[in-house]
C-alpha positions in Angstrom: -0.1 -0.1 -0.1 1.2 3.6 -0.5 -0.2 7.0 0.3 -0.3 10.3 -1.6 2.2 11.7 0.8 4.8 8.8 0.5 4.5 7.6 -3.1 6.9 8.5 -5.6 4.8 8.6 -8.7 2.0 10.9 -10.0 -1.7 10.0 -10.1 -3.7 11.8 -12.7 -7.4 11.0 -13.3 -9.6 12.3 -16.0 -13.3 12.5 -15.5 -16.4 13.7 -17.5 -19.6 12.6 -19.1 -20.3 10.6 -22.0 -18.6 12.1 -25.3 -16.6 14.6 -23.4 -13.4 13.3 -25.3 -11.2 12.2 -22.1 -10.4 8.9 -23.6 -8.5 10.6 -26.2 -7.0 13.3 -24.1 -5.6 10.5 -21.8 -2.9 9.6 -24.4 -2.2 13.3 -25.1 -1.8 13.7 -21.2 0.6 10.7 -20.9 2.7 11.8 -23.9 3.1 15.3 -22.2 4.1 13.6 -18.9 6.6 11.6 -20.8 8.2 14.9 -22.2 8.3 16.1 -18.5 10.5 13.1 -17.4 7.8 10.7 -16.2 7.4 7.0 -17.4 3.5 7.3 -18.1 1.0 4.4 -17.9 -2.4 5.0 -19.5 -5.3 2.8 -17.9 -9.1 3.0 -17.3 -11.9 2.2 -15.1 -13.5 -0.1 -15.5 -11.2 -2.4 -17.5 -7.7 -1.8 -16.5 -6.9 -5.2 -15.6 -8.0 -8.6 -17.1 -10.5 -9.0 -14.5 -11.6 -5.5 -15.1 -12.1 -6.2 -18.8 -14.8 -8.8 -17.9 -16.4 -6.6 -15.3 -16.4 -3.7 -18.1 -18.2 -6.0 -20.7 -20.9 -6.6 -18.1 -21.5 -3.1 -16.8 -21.4 -1.4 -20.1 -23.3 -3.9 -22.3 -26.7 -2.5 -23.3 -28.0 -6.2 -22.7 -27.9 -5.5 -19.0 -30.1 -2.5 -18.8 -31.9 -4.3 -15.9 -28.8 -4.2 -13.6 -29.6 -3.2 -10.2 -28.0 0.1 -9.0 -26.3 -1.6 -5.9 -25.0 -4.4 -8.0 -23.6 -2.0 -10.4 -21.9 -0.1 -7.6 -20.3 -3.2 -6.4 -19.1 -4.3 -9.7 -17.5 -1.2 -10.1 -15.8 -1.3 -6.7 -14.6 -4.9 -7.5 -13.1 -3.6 -10.7 -11.4 -0.8 -8.6 -10.1 -3.2 -5.9 -8.3 -5.2 -8.5 -7.1 -2.3 -10.4 -5.6 -0.6 -7.5 -4.0 -3.7 -6.1 -2.5 -5.1 -9.5 -1.9 -1.8 -11.4 -2.1 1.4 -9.9 -0.2 1.2 -6.6 2.7 -0.9 -8.3 3.2 1.9 -10.9 2.9 4.6 -8.4 5.7 2.9 -6.3 7.9 2.7 -9.1 7.6 6.4 -9.6 5.6 6.2 -12.7 2.7 8.7 -13.8 -0.6 6.9 -14.0 -3.1 8.5 -16.3 -6.5 7.0 -15.4 -9.5 7.4 -17.7 -12.1 7.6 -14.7 -11.6 6.7 -11.1 -13.8 6.9 -8.0 -15.3 10.3 -8.8 -17.1 8.6 -11.6 -18.7 6.1 -9.0 -19.6 8.9 -6.8 -21.3 10.8 -9.6 -22.9 8.2 -11.7 -23.9 5.6 -9.1 -24.2 8.1 -6.0 -25.8 11.0 -7.6 -27.3 9.8 -10.9 -28.4 6.5 -9.6 -29.5 8.2 -6.2 -27.6 5.7 -4.1 -26.1 8.8 -2.2 -22.9 10.5 -3.0 -21.8 10.6 0.5 -22.5 6.8 0.9 -20.3 5.9 -2.1 -17.6 8.3 -1.3 -17.5 6.8 2.2 -17.3 3.4 0.7 -14.1 4.5 -1.1 -12.7 6.0 1.9 -13.2 2.9 4.0 -11.3 0.7 1.6 -9.1 2.8 -0.7 -8.3 5.9 1.2 -4.5 5.3 0.7 -4.8 6.2 -2.9 -6.2 9.4 -4.2 -5.5 11.3 -7.5 -3.1 14.1 -7.5 -4.8 16.0 -9.9 -8.2 15.4 -11.7 -8.9 16.9 -14.9 -12.7 17.3 -15.5 -13.8 17.5 -19.0 -16.9 19.6 -19.1 -19.5 20.3 -21.7 -23.4 20.4 -21.9 -24.8 16.9 -21.3 -26.8 17.0 -24.6 -23.7 18.0 -26.6 -21.6 15.2 -25.1 -24.5 12.5 -25.4 -24.9 13.4 -29.2 -21.1 13.1 -29.7 -21.2 9.7 -28.0 -24.1 8.4 -30.1 -22.6 9.7 -33.3 -19.3 8.0 -32.5 -20.6 4.6 -33.3 -22.7 3.2 -36.1 -25.4 0.7 -35.1 -25.1 -1.3 -31.8 -22.6 -0.2 -29.4 -21.2 -3.1 -27.2 -20.5 -0.6 -24.6 -23.5 1.7 -25.0 -25.5 1.1 -22.1 -25.1 4.6 -20.3 -25.6 6.2 -23.8 -29.3 4.7 -23.6 -30.0 6.6 -20.4 -32.3 9.7 -20.6 -30.8 13.2 -21.0 -31.9 14.0 -17.3 -29.6 11.2 -16.1 -26.6 12.7 -18.0 -27.5 16.3 -16.7 -27.2 14.9 -13.1 -23.9 13.4 -14.0 -22.5 16.7 -15.2 -24.0 18.7 -12.2 -22.4 16.0 -9.8 -19.0 16.5 -11.4 -19.2 20.4 -11.1 -20.3 19.9 -7.5 -17.3 17.7 -6.9 -14.9 20.3 -8.5 -16.4 23.1 -6.4 -15.9 21.1 -3.2 -12.3 20.1 -4.1 -10.8 23.0 -5.8 -7.2 22.0 -5.0 -7.6 18.7 -6.9 -9.9 19.5 -9.8 -9.0 21.5 -13.0 -12.0 22.0 -15.2 -11.4 21.7 -18.9 -13.8 23.1 -21.5 -14.5 20.0 -23.6 -16.7 21.8 -25.9 -13.7 23.2 -27.7 -11.9 21.3 -30.5 -9.6 18.5 -29.8 -6.4 20.5 -30.3 -7.7 23.4 -28.1 -8.4 20.8 -25.5 -4.9 19.1 -25.7 -3.3 22.6 -25.0 -5.4 23.1 -22.1 -4.6 19.8 -20.7 -1.0 20.4 -21.1 -1.3 23.7 -19.3 -3.2 22.5 -16.5 -0.6 19.6 -15.9 2.4 22.0 -16.4 0.9 24.4 -13.8 0.3 21.6 -11.4 3.9 20.1 -11.8 5.5 23.5 -11.3 3.8 23.8 -7.8 4.1 20.0 -7.0 6.4 19.5 -3.9 8.5 16.5 -3.1 10.6 14.4 -5.4 11.0 15.3 -9.1 10.0 12.7 -11.8 12.4 10.0 -12.6 14.6 10.7 -15.8 
């Protein structure tokens, strides 16, 4: 186990609703951190491990639209437990920069807020078991829910094997967006809001600016060369 104060690496998480472009930007963020001297690892939740990939197939499949909210929550937590133990913590202990496409903030927002299970309850669950690993910086890719949803739907043609959340009503996605904005307001020292409505190149530059600003203020050991 490692804590945010003792580990050598850097933990960057990317959050946002459907169609926000964070998955594409994760690769750009990792490339920038490599230039800054880190060895970077890009991963995602769910699906960052072999077990996680199996869980991802279950929770994102449109065929599982009947999935109970609590069952959904614990599938995500099972994925996270394996992810933290087998990938995130070992990489951080090696001094790597871990760039993760979604982490526990997504569970607080999607299951806690949008599903109505209670953001405080979901956050408490994470703190009970995984308080030793929290992001150093979280980039929130924000745009109107309807715009993001239209992007996500237009991104694929026909049946999307991971399109279960795209099938949710617009009000669900609006709750997701507001949940993220509330988290950012409550955690200004960790969150950096990125305007995801911009074009891809402009967003990439904003991501690099946010990471550079954070690294310039980051205390402790320098990245490994």
